[in-house]
C-alpha positions in Angstrom: 18.5 62.3 -48.6 19.2 61.6 -44.8 16.4 62.3 -42.0 16.4 65.1 -39.4 15.1 64.0 -36.3 14.4 66.7 -33.8 14.8 65.6 -30.1 11.5 67.1 -27.6 11.7 66.1 -24.2 12.9 62.4 -23.1 11.2 59.7 -25.8 9.3 62.5 -27.7 10.5 63.0 -31.0 9.7 64.9 -34.4 10.5 64.7 -38.1 9.4 66.8 -40.8 7.5 65.0 -43.9 7.4 66.6 -47.1 5.0 65.5 -50.0 4.9 66.5 -53.7 1.9 67.9 -54.8 2.3 66.4 -58.1 2.5 62.7 -56.7 -0.9 63.8 -54.9 -2.8 64.9 -57.8 -1.6 62.1 -59.8 -2.7 59.6 -57.3 -6.0 61.4 -56.7 -6.6 61.0 -60.5 -6.0 57.9 -61.0 -8.3 56.5 -57.8 -10.9 58.7 -59.1 -10.4 57.4 -62.7 -10.9 53.8 -61.1 -13.9 54.8 -58.8 -15.7 56.8 -62.2 -15.8 52.8 -63.3 -18.6 51.6 -61.0 -19.9 54.8 -59.5 -23.5 55.8 -59.7 -25.5 58.7 -60.5 -29.0 60.1 -61.4 -29.0 60.6 -65.0 -25.8 58.6 -65.9 -25.1 54.7 -67.1 -22.7 53.3 -64.5 -19.2 53.8 -66.0 -20.6 56.4 -67.7 -20.8 59.4 -65.0 -18.2 62.6 -66.3 -15.3 62.5 -64.4 -16.1 66.3 -63.5 -19.4 65.0 -61.5 -16.9 62.2 -59.6 -14.3 64.7 -59.2 -17.3 67.0 -57.6 -18.9 64.4 -55.3 -15.7 62.3 -54.2 -12.5 64.5 -54.7 -12.0 65.5 -51.0 -12.4 62.2 -49.6 -10.2 60.5 -52.1 -7.4 63.4 -51.6 -7.7 63.0 -47.6 -7.1 59.3 -48.2 -3.8 59.7 -50.5 -2.3 62.1 -48.2 -3.0 59.9 -45.3 -1.6 56.9 -47.4 1.2 59.0 -48.4 2.0 60.1 -44.9 2.2 57.0 -43.7 4.6 55.5 -46.3 6.8 58.8 -45.8 6.8 58.5 -42.1 7.3 54.6 -42.3 10.5 55.2 -44.5 11.7 57.8 -42.2 11.3 55.6 -39.2 12.9 53.2 -40.6 16.0 55.1 -42.3 16.4 56.8 -39.0 16.5 53.5 -37.3 14.0 54.4 -34.7 11.5 51.7 -32.8 8.6 54.2 -32.8 6.2 53.7 -29.5 2.4 54.7 -30.5 0.8 56.2 -33.5 2.3 59.8 -34.5 0.9 62.9 -34.2 1.0 64.6 -37.7 0.2 68.5 -38.2 0.5 70.1 -41.5 2.6 73.2 -41.5 2.0 76.5 -42.7 5.0 77.1 -44.7 6.4 74.7 -47.4 8.3 74.5 -50.6 6.6 75.4 -54.3 4.8 72.9 -55.0 5.0 70.7 -51.7 3.3 69.7 -48.4 4.9 69.6 -45.4 4.0 68.1 -41.8 5.4 67.9 -38.4 5.4 64.0 -37.1 5.9 63.8 -33.3 5.7 60.8 -31.6 8.0 58.7 -29.0 10.3 56.0 -29.3 11.0 53.1 -27.3 13.4 53.7 -24.9 16.5 52.1 -23.3 16.0 49.7 -20.7 19.2 49.4 -18.5 18.3 46.3 -16.0 20.5 46.3 -13.0 22.2 43.7 -11.5 19.7 41.1 -10.3 22.0 39.1 -7.5 21.1 42.6 -5.6 17.1 41.9 -6.2 15.7 40.2 -3.2 12.5 37.8 -3.9 10.7 36.3 -1.4 9.7 32.8 -2.7 6.7 30.6 -1.2 6.2 27.4 -1.2 3.0 25.0 0.6 2.2 21.9 0.9 -1.2 19.6 0.8 -2.0 18.4 4.2 -4.2 15.8 5.4 -6.6 18.7 7.2 -6.7 20.3 3.5 -8.0 16.9 2.1 -10.5 16.6 5.2 -11.8 20.2 4.5 -12.1 19.1 1.1 -13.9 16.0 1.8 -16.0 18.5 3.8 -16.9 20.5 1.3 -17.8 17.7 -1.1 -20.3 16.4 1.6 -22.2 19.7 1.9 -22.2 20.0 -2.0 -24.6 16.8 -1.8 -26.4 17.7 1.5 -30.0 16.8 1.8 -32.3 18.6 4.1 -35.1 17.8 6.4 -38.0 19.3 8.1 -37.2 19.7 11.8 -39.7 18.8 14.5 -42.0 22.1 15.5 -40.6 22.0 18.8 -37.0 22.1 17.6 -35.4 25.4 17.6 -32.7 26.4 14.7 -29.2 25.8 14.9 -26.0 26.1 12.7 -25.9 24.0 9.9 -29.9 24.2 9.6 -31.6 25.8 6.4 -34.4 28.2 7.6 -37.0 30.0 5.8 -38.0 33.4 7.0 -40.2 36.9 6.2 -38.2 39.7 7.4 -39.0 43.3 7.3 -36.6 45.9 8.6 -37.0 50.0 9.2 -34.5 52.4 9.9 -36.4 55.3 12.4 -39.3 54.2 11.5 -39.2 53.8 7.9 -38.8 50.7 5.1 -35.6 50.9 3.0 -35.0 49.5 0.0 -33.6 45.9 0.3 -34.8 45.5 4.0 -38.2 42.9 3.1 -38.3 39.5 1.9 -41.2 36.7 2.0 -40.1 33.0 1.9 -36.1 34.1 2.0 -33.9 30.9 2.9 -30.3 31.4 4.2 -28.2 29.0 6.1 -27.1 28.9 9.8 -23.3 29.8 11.0 -22.5 29.6 7.2 -22.1 33.8 6.5 -24.9 34.1 4.1 -26.3 37.2 6.7 -24.8 39.4 9.4 -23.6 38.2 12.5 -26.3 39.8 14.6 -29.2 38.8 12.0 -27.4 35.0 12.1 -27.7 35.0 15.8 -31.1 36.6 16.3 -32.7 33.8 14.2 -30.9 31.0 16.2 -33.2 29.4 18.5 -36.2 30.0 16.8 -38.8 27.8 16.0 -41.0 27.8 13.3 -44.1 30.2 13.2 -42.1 32.3 15.8 -41.6 36.0 15.2 -38.6 38.3 17.0 -38.2 42.1 16.6 -34.4 42.9 16.9 -31.6 45.9 16.6 -29.1 45.5 14.0 -26.3 47.9 13.3 -25.1 47.8 9.6 -20.8 48.0 9.4 -19.8 51.0 8.0 -18.5 49.7 5.2 -21.3 47.4 4.0 -22.2 47.6 0.5 -25.5 49.1 0.3 -24.1 52.7 0.8 -27.7 54.1 1.7 -27.9 51.7 5.2 -24.0 51.7 6.0 -23.3 52.4 9.6 -26.9 53.1 10.7 -28.9 50.8 13.0 -32.2 49.2 11.8 -35.0 47.3 13.3 -35.9 43.9 12.1 -38.9 42.0 12.5 -38.3 38.1 11.6 -41.1 35.3 11.1 -39.7 32.0 11.1 -41.7 29.8 8.5 -39.6 26.7 8.2 -36.5 24.7 9.5 -35.0 22.0 7.7 -31.9 20.0 9.4 -29.4 19.3 6.7 -27.7 15.6 6.9 -24.3 15.3 5.3 -23.7 11.9 3.3 -21.2 9.6 4.4 -18.0 9.0 3.1 -18.4 5.3 2.2 -17.6 3.7 -1.3 -20.9 4.7 -2.5 -20.0 8.4 -1.5 -16.5 7.8 -4.1 -18.2 6.5 -6.8 -20.7 9.5 -6.7 -18.0 11.3 -7.3 -16.5 9.4 -10.2 -14.1 7.3 -8.6 -13.4 4.3 -10.5 -12.2 2.1 -8.1 -14.6 3.3 -5.8 -12.5 3.5 -2.2 -12.3 6.0 0.1 -8.4 6.1 -0.2 -9.0 6.6 -4.3 -10.9 9.7 -3.2 -8.6 11.3 -1.2 -5.5 10.6 -3.4 -7.9 12.3 -6.4 -7.8 14.9 -3.9 -4.5 15.6 -3.0 -3.6 15.5 -6.6 -5.9 17.9 -7.8 -5.3 19.9 -4.6 -1.7 19.8 -5.5 -2.2 21.0 -9.1 -3.9 23.7 -7.5 -1.2 25.0 -5.0 1.4 24.4 -8.0 -0.1 27.2 -9.8 -0.8 29.3 -7.3 2.8 29.3 -5.7 4.0 29.7 -9.3 1.5 32.9 -10.1 3.0 34.1 -6.1 6.4 33.9 -6.8 5.8 35.1 -10.3 4.5 38.5 -9.1 7.2 38.9 -6.7 9.8 38.3 -9.4 8.3 40.5 -11.7 8.2 43.3 -9.1 12.0 42.5 -8.4 12.6 43.1 -12.0 11.1 46.2 -11.7 12.6 47.4 -9.2 16.3 46.9 -10.2 15.3 48.3 -13.9 15.4 51.8 -15.1 13.6 53.2 -18.6 11.0 56.3 -19.2 7.9 54.6 -20.1 6.3 55.9 -23.5 3.2 58.4 -22.7 1.7 56.5 -26.2 1.7 53.1 -24.9 -0.2 53.8 -21.6 -2.0 55.8 -22.9 -3.1 52.5 -25.4 -3.5 50.3 -22.5 -5.6 52.7 -20.9 -8.1 52.4 -23.9 -7.7 48.4 -24.1 -8.4 48.5 -19.9 -11.3 50.9 -20.4 -13.2 48.9 -23.8 -12.3 45.7 -21.1 -14.5 47.3 -18.4 -17.3 48.2 -20.5 -17.2 44.5 -22.1 -17.3 43.5 -18.8 -20.6 45.5 -17.9 -22.0 44.8 -20.7 -21.8 41.1 -20.0 -23.3 42.0 -16.4 -26.1 43.3 -18.2 -25.9 46.4 -17.7 -27.6 48.8 -20.0 -25.7 51.1 -22.6 -22.3 49.6 -21.5 -20.5 50.8 -24.5 -21.0 54.5 -23.6 -20.5 53.8 -19.8 -18.3 56.8 -19.0 -14.8 55.5 -17.2 -12.5 57.9 -16.2 -9.2 57.0 -17.9 -7.4 58.4 -14.6 -8.8 55.0 -13.1 -6.7 52.4 -14.8 -4.1 54.8 -15.5 -1.4 53.5 -12.6 -1.9 50.2 -13.7 -1.9 50.7 -17.2 1.3 52.2 -16.4 2.6 49.6 -14.7 2.2 46.8 -17.1 3.5 49.1 -19.8 6.9 49.2 -17.7 7.0 45.6 -16.9 6.3 44.3 -20.5 9.5 46.4 -21.4 11.5 45.5 -18.7 10.8 41.5 -19.5 10.9 42.1 -23.1 14.4 43.6 -23.2 15.1 40.3 -20.6 13.9 37.5 -22.6 15.9 39.5 -25.8 18.9 39.9 -24.1 18.9 36.3 -22.7 17.0 34.3 -25.5 14.2 33.5 -23.1 11.7 32.9 -25.9 8.9 29.8 -25.5 10.4 26.7 -26.8 8.4 24.1 -28.5 9.0 21.7 -26.5 8.2 24.0 -23.0 5.2 24.9 -25.1 3.8 21.4 -25.5 4.6 20.4 -21.8 2.4 23.5 -20.4 -0.5 22.3 -22.6 -0.3 18.8 -21.2 -0.2 20.3 -17.9 -3.1 22.5 -18.6 -5.4 19.3 -19.9 -4.9 16.9 -17.1 -6.9 18.4 -15.3 -10.1 17.6 -17.4 -11.8 14.7 -18.0 -10.6 14.3 -21.5 -6.8 15.8 -21.8 -6.2 15.0 -25.6 -9.7 17.0 -26.6 -8.5 20.2 -24.6 -4.9 19.6 -26.2 -6.3 20.2 -29.6 -8.7 22.8 -28.4 -5.2 24.8 -27.6 -3.3 23.6 -30.6 -5.6 24.6 -33.1 -6.2 28.2 -32.4 -3.4 30.7 -32.9 -4.7 33.3 -30.0 -5.1 30.5 -27.5 -1.3 29.5 -28.3 -0.5 33.1 -27.8 -1.4 32.8 -24.0 0.3 29.9 -23.4 3.1 31.0 -25.1 3.0 34.2 -23.4 2.7 32.6 -19.8 5.6 29.9 -20.8 7.8 33.3 -21.0 7.0 34.7 -17.9 7.9 31.2 -16.5 10.9 31.5 -17.9 11.7 34.9 -16.8 10.8 33.6 -13.1 13.1 31.2 -13.4 16.0 33.2 -14.6 15.6 35.8 -12.1 15.3 33.2 -9.3 18.2 31.4 -10.5 20.3 34.8 -9.7 18.6 36.6 -7.3 18.7 36.3 -3.2 15.8 34.2 -2.2 14.0 34.3 1.2 12.2 31.3 1.3 8.7 31.0 3.0 6.5 28.1 3.8 3.0 29.3 3.7 0.1 27.1 5.3 -2.1 26.0 3.3 -5.3 27.7 4.1 -3.2 30.9 3.5 -2.1 30.4 0.2 -5.5 29.4 -1.1 -7.3 32.4 0.9 -4.4 34.7 -0.7 -6.2 33.7 -3.8 -9.7 34.5 -3.6 
């Protein structure tokens, strides 16, 4: 019998499902008999409980299960017969009227949309590039030096200067009243490294150990502490200790300490350059991939199924709760997170996923085994034991699925770049690295 599909609105469809009451009753009876073999009841031995007792106790729940199972089978059969690609779970409601001896239900659902990808040659994509300069290597060396710096007490007569580590006591007041987080003892920070507000940093410069000072400080309007944002406080600061930093020399000992086998400064710089080039490559790829995906969606037409957006929104909410849980937030699983916060991003993800899926299917852009292997090899090169990392990826289906998704995205990126109008732009190294933070 042909399935009648009713079109409601855009992607929404409805079909009527009919179940024979005799089939339901027969299946319920079969399941209750099977259940009776193991069910326990006071006054009866296991397997000897009368069917009337079993039916009274479990009949409703078993019938509910049977109806749900039958509806699922009927819906899948009808959707397959009508050649429908169902998006999300159907909403099923029982109808008041049905033929004698039957139960009728309306199944309302959405289908996957037709995705129309326009002329990729008309799409414009900004493709960025960047190079690792000697200056970038120099900055990385300085970072490595700072990570291994030591500190020594300054002479009592010397004031605090940029780069020094100071230990202070401080107390802040607004309109003469203390405020939360405005007081600390034995607090340490490095002058000139952005760890404190600039006014606070500047006020401590030049102070000597044992010296106290009171100064005003205006909190920025966008300060993270909302209770004090945009307000002015008076701070009393007492310097307890000043330590001057000492950076290690860049020599063979420094290089060996960083694991450079030959222990040469040239080898250290070459290793830094290699690592930076790998990081630049991934950041450039990520940025260009984002530009490609935006352009791809821009030339595509489709309706987005609400059910898929709702599902993606729910996954994002659960991920947010899991993140809160990892941060130690109490009752994170019950945190009230409004769905509307994630809906725009969820819709964007679903739309992109549908467009990319269509492009992959229609142009055979699936990940090939050799591409997966090459990508894993590249990822593993940044680790001390690449072979172990490769085994770690290859031994887990979930991790391999993630790799496959990345490779497919790369294939899509290359495919679009080969057809779109490209605007090449060379980015300074610092700008590229800052954009990823």
